[in-house]
Structure formats: structure tokens, C-alpha cells
N, C-alpha and C positions, 0 to 999 in steps of 0.2 A: 159424143156426149161428157168422155172424159175433158176434152180442151174446154170446150164448152163450159164445162164446169170451172176454168181458172186453171187447171194440170197443165204444166208445159214442159215434163219431161216423166217418161213410164220407164219401174223396169220391169222384167219379165225373167222367168227364170222355167227353159225348158220346151219354149213355144210348142207347141204342137206341129204345126205349120210355121216356118220362117217368115212365110211371104205374107203371114201375118201383118209382119213390121209395117208394109207398107202402104198398107189402108188408115197408118196413122199419120195426121199433119202436124205433129209434134215428133221431139226427140225420143226415140226406142232405145235401150240397152236392152237384149237378151243374155241373162247371163247364164250357165252351163253349169247341171252338178256332176260333171264327170268331176272335179278334183276332190266333193268330197264322197263322191262314191269309189273312186282312186283309193283313196284313204281307209274308207270303210274295210272292202275287201283286205287290204293287207294285214289292218289291223283285228279283223273279226274271223276270217277263215283260213284256220292256219294250210291249209293244203294248196295255198291258192299259186302256188308255181306248179303245179300239178292240174290246175284249174284249165275252163277252156269257157270263153265270151260268149255266150247263142244271143242272138234274134231271134225273136219270135215272130217276126214276116222280115221280107224283103226289103219293107219300106226300112228297115233301122241298123240294117247294113254298116252303114256310115259311121253310127254311134260307136254299134260294137268292135268295127274295125278300129278305129279310135283307143277305148277303151284294151282290146288286148295290144295294142302295139305298144301304146306305154306300160302294160304290166308283162311286156315281151310273152305273151302264151300267146293261143290258136284261139280261131274264133270258128262258127259255125251259125250256120242260119235254119230256120223253117220255113218253109214258104206254103203257104197257105190258101187253098183254095173256100170262097164261101160261097152258102146259096143266097143267106138273107143275115145284114147287121147283128152281129153278136150271135152269132149260130155257125161254128165251124163244121164243115163236110167234111174236110182230108186237110191233112198232113205230111207235108216230105220233110226230113231230115237231111240238110247237105254238111257233114262235115264230120268226125268219127268222135264218139262222147265216150267210147269205152274204156270203162276203167279210168275214169277224169273226175274232177269236180265239175259239174256245169253249173253255170253263171247267167240267169234269163237277165239281160239288162232291156228295158225299155222307159219311154218317157212317161206310159201312162196306163193304169189298170181301170175299166169299169165295172163291169159284172165279171171278170174274171174268166172268164170261158176261154179263151185264147191260152193266157197262160197256165193255167192249170191240164189243159189238153197239153201243150208242150210238156210239163211236168215231167206228164206220163209219156210221152213220146220218147223223152231224153234215158229216162228210166230202161225203160221195156230194151233204147239203143246201147244198154250198160253204163249209164253211167252213174258213179259210186253215191254223189249225192248232188241235189240241186237246192240253189238259191235263186232268188228272180229280186232283182234291185230295179224298183221304180221310180221316178224323180216324183208324179203326183196318181196319190194313190186316193181313186175313184170310190169305189167300194159298193158299187149300188148292188140291190138285188140282191142276188143268191151269191154277190161274193166272198162273202164271209163261209159261208157252208161248206162251200167248195174249198176255197182257200184250206179248211181246215180238215178236208178229204184227201188234200191232194197231197203228193211224198214231199211236200219242201220242207227243208231244213230249217229256215229264214223266208220269209217275204218281208225286204226292207224295202220303205220311201220315206221323204222325206218331208219335213213337215211345213210343205207349203200347202198343207189340207190338212188340218185339227186328226188326230188318228186316238183321241185318247179312247172316245170311246168304243173304238173298232178292237184297238187293243183288248180291251177287257174282253172281248166276244174270241178274240180269235190271239193266242198267247206265240205262232207261230207270226205275226206283226211286230217288225222292230222299225223306228226309227233315225231315219241320219238328221240331225239340227244342225239347218241349212243359214239357221239367221244370223250368226256369225257373218254370211256371205251377204245378204242381205245390205245389212248392217253397213258394212264397209263400203258395199255400190253409195249407199245414201250419201257416205261420208265423203267419199270421192268426188259423185255430184255436186254436192254442195259446195265443195273448196275446188271446184272448176279442175280438178285431176281425173287423168284416165283408168275407166273398171278395167282395162284391157287386162291387167296383170291378173283377175281374176277368174278369167278364163282357162287359168290353168296352175293356179295354187288357192291353198284355203287360206282365209287370215287369220292368223294366232290368236 
């Protein structure tokens, strides 16, 4: 549909499944929020060096190991077994979070059942604080009430989806502005330059 409408290049941010790129017959550049996430952690979590990066599911292991390596901290993951969509049955924590700041990282959150259960699990396992950092905050249905009730210091999302109204309803929600990353990607694409620099850097 996009190519028929005249688009000849698509820029995305943290695709939920990288295979989606293969469904387009035009160029696709998938950018990553990781550089902006790393910057936010270093600037906003004073105890980040005593932190541990946690994936709320096994599928996010590659993402959290990359961030943990860049920060030179440990990582953990939560294995979940689901009975049906958006309903978590059982969670198993793999990794030691005792007396550490746990930083949950994922690409998206919808109803937030998974990350809120994960936060409870991390506190029960001895984490001193829990943050959640997400690329795309959908926050549908009971998401806001769940976040308000969960033991998060903050739930941090990028502004790929506008969050002004959600922030009014939930003071825990904070936003990472990635507009400069997208703007620089558009500039580089327009000028025929590589966008790979943006995979590891936040433009000034």
C-alpha cells in the first residue's frame, strides 16, 4: 500500500519482528532506540553501575545482552508461560537481582500485564528498585492502572507514540525524545548518506 502510494523508502524504529522488513519491495531502514536508552540510563539512574538489565521474556535476550554489554553490567531474563494472549500464568527469573537496581527493557508494552508482573517478581527477588524502558508504549486497556499500582520507579518510553495524555494519568511515565534520531535518518537518506552511524550514536 505504501509503495503504491508513492513511497520509495521506509524508516522504522525497533520493529517487533525484523522479518517484517522482508515484506516490503522498497528500501527499509530499521533504527534502534538502544543508543537513546543507554544515554537515558547513564543520565537518569544514579545507581546504574549497580544495575542489572532484565528482559521480561526470552525473546528479548539479544536486546538486553547488547545493552548490558555496552554498560558493562549483568543481565537477567524472565521466562514466562502463557495460557492465552495478555494473560501471564507463570514467571521464572533467571539471574540474581538481589540488592541491585533492575532495569526492564523491551520493545513494546500494550496492556502491561507482563512488565507489571515482572516488576513484582523482581522486587520479591530482592531488587532495590525497578525501572522499565520500552521503545513503544501502547498502553491500552488496564495498562495505566496497572503501572500506577506496580512498584516502578519510572516507566520510560520513546515518543514514537504520543504520550501526553497517558503522562497526565500516570506520573511514572517518562519520555525519551527520539525525534532527532528520526530527523537525522531522514536527512542522511535524503542526501544519500549511510544511516548506520545512528545504530550506535545519538545525534547532537
